[in-house]
Structure formats: C-alpha cells, structure tokens
C-alpha positions, 0 to 999 in steps of 0.5 A: 046750838049748845049741847050739855056735853059742851059746857057745864050747866051753871056756866055762861059764855060772853055774848060780844066775842070778836075772833079777829081781836082774839087771835095772837099769842096767849100765855097760860097763867093757870089751868086745871091739869089734865093728861094732854098738858101734864108735866108742861110749863111755859105753856102758850096758845096761838090762835089764827083765823082760817079762810073757812072761818075756823080758828087754828089753835097751836098749843106749846109747852115745855115738858120738864120731865122729858126736858123738851118742848112739845107742840100740838095743832088743833082746830076751833069752830063756833058752835053757833053765832060767831059773836058768842064765846061758845066754840068747840076745839079738836086736837084729835081729828073728828073729836071736838070738845067744848071751848067756852069763853066765860070772861074776857076784858075789853082790851082782849088781854085776859081771858077765862076759858072752861071746857065741857065740864068742871075738869077743864079751866084755863086763865090766859094772858097776853103777858106771862103774868096777870094782875091780882085784881083780874086773877081774883075776878076770874077765880070768883067767876069760875067758883060761882060757876061751880069750879073748884079753883083750888084745883088750878095749877099756876104755870111757870114761865121761865123759858123762851118758847122756841115756837112763839113767832 
C-alpha cells in the first residue's frame, strides 16, 4: 500500500530491492536541505537489518556551526513487499515518512532516494564521491520526477566520522 503522503505523484520506486545488499555505510553526496540536517557536512547513513525485518538507520554528520558531531537513530519499515523500494522511516517515535528508492545500481554502490514530497531528495554513495555519469543520470531521473535539482546541496566530506564502524 502506497499512500499519497509517502511518495510524489510522478515518482516510481525500484522493483528489485534486496535489503541484505543495501545494509552498510553510505555517504551522503547531495541532499535537498531540511531542518534535521541543516548545517551538517560529512553526513553518512548506516543501515543494518533487524530481527523483525525492519532496518535500523543511523544517520550522523558534523555540525560545522556548533563544531560537533551529531548522530540520530531511526527505524525503516517496508510499506509493502520487501523487494520493492518503498519504505517509511521514523526518527521520532510513531511518526513515519516516505523513503523511496528511485534508482540503485546493480552493485549497490549508488542510490537516489526521495521522500514523501519534493522537499526531500538524497544521492548516496558507498564512497565519498560519485562518478559524474552516475550523478548526471540520477539528476535526470529526479528532474523527470519533478524535483528541482538546483535545490540540491552538495555535501563536503573532509573529516573522519567518529561514528563510522
């Protein structure tokens, strides 16, 4: 079940998702900035499978205004079948929001994720950078779905994150 509050109307998710390949560390390459990540650089997401089938999400980053690292733990659940890239994530108790996997390469090295509306978009990579051809491909997909890719903030990775395991 996919509600209108979980994904923008014109967007679609991948249909061959494998959570066991998705787990591990991802570096945030770009995002549409929003209040929970404002003033953060060196942002990462770490995913691990939980016994109940959910996915543990641990986001961290460096707040360059406060000169300190921050970390937040959340939970992701599938909105339907576990092979469909349509999830919902929560960092605040019972309040969940859409987590939509729009594009993911077959090696699970680069991913394009969108939220419940056009205010949320991320490009993640297993490394601190992304090849230009992947970047351009993901920007084209996001733009075709209706995102304003000019709103993306390109994340700097110039510090060693103490939260990475």
